[in-house]
C-alpha positions in Angstrom: -3.9 -8.3 5.6 -5.9 -5.1 6.1 -9.5 -4.6 4.3 -10.2 -1.1 2.1 -8.6 1.5 0.1 -6.8 3.3 2.8 -5.7 -0.4 4.4 -4.3 -1.4 1.0 -2.3 2.0 0.8 -0.6 0.9 4.3 0.1 -2.7 3.5 1.3 -1.0 0.0 3.6 1.8 2.6 4.9 -1.4 4.8 6.5 -3.4 1.6 7.8 -0.3 -0.2 9.7 1.0 3.3 11.1 -2.5 4.0 13.2 -2.4 7.1 15.5 0.3 5.8 16.7 2.0 9.2 16.6 5.4 7.1 12.8 5.0 6.8 12.5 4.3 10.3 10.0 7.9 11.0 7.8 6.9 8.3 7.6 2.9 9.2 6.8 3.9 12.8 4.2 6.7 11.4 3.1 3.3 8.9 2.9 1.1 11.8 0.7 3.9 14.2 -1.8 3.7 11.6 -2.1 0.4 10.7 -2.2 0.3 14.7 -5.7 2.4 14.7 -7.2 0.6 11.8 -6.9 -2.8 13.1 -8.1 -1.9 16.6 -11.1 -0.5 15.1 -11.6 -3.8 12.8 -11.5 -5.6 16.4 -8.0 -7.8 15.2 -6.5 -6.9 18.6 -3.4 -9.4 17.9 -2.5 -8.1 14.8 -2.8 -4.1 16.0 -0.9 -5.3 19.4 2.2 -6.2 17.1 1.8 -2.7 14.8 1.7 -0.6 18.3 5.1 -2.5 19.6 6.8 -1.6 16.3 5.7 1.7 16.2 6.1 2.6 19.9 10.0 0.9 19.5 10.8 3.4 16.7 9.5 6.4 17.7 11.3 5.7 21.4 14.7 5.0 19.3 14.0 8.2 17.3 12.6 10.1 20.8 14.3 8.3 23.9 12.9 10.6 26.4 9.0 10.4 25.0 7.6 8.2 27.6 3.7 8.4 26.7 2.0 5.1 25.6 0.5 5.0 22.1 -3.0 5.6 23.0 -1.4 9.3 24.4 -0.5 9.9 20.9 -2.0 11.5 17.7 -0.9 11.3 14.2 1.2 15.0 14.6 3.5 12.7 16.9 4.4 10.7 14.0 4.0 13.0 11.4 6.2 15.8 12.5 9.1 13.6 12.1 8.1 13.1 8.5 10.3 15.0 5.3 7.1 15.7 2.9 8.8 16.7 -0.6 7.0 18.8 -2.7 7.6 20.3 -6.3 
């Protein structure tokens, strides 16, 4: 489990989204962000799991994108998310 307020929110998002395929972009984004946090915390094994999941989902959406996760930015994951407002 991650620590800190932002990390708690990432864990909560993971639980809420689950493995529902219609949330694939959101799940990829959460895993990308968790990967970045876990790397900074020095938790390489957990970070690796998140990176694999983020890449797998991202490539299922963008099959022609062969970049590594290190080459991607938040924008690469944000652009696939539908943000709703009132």
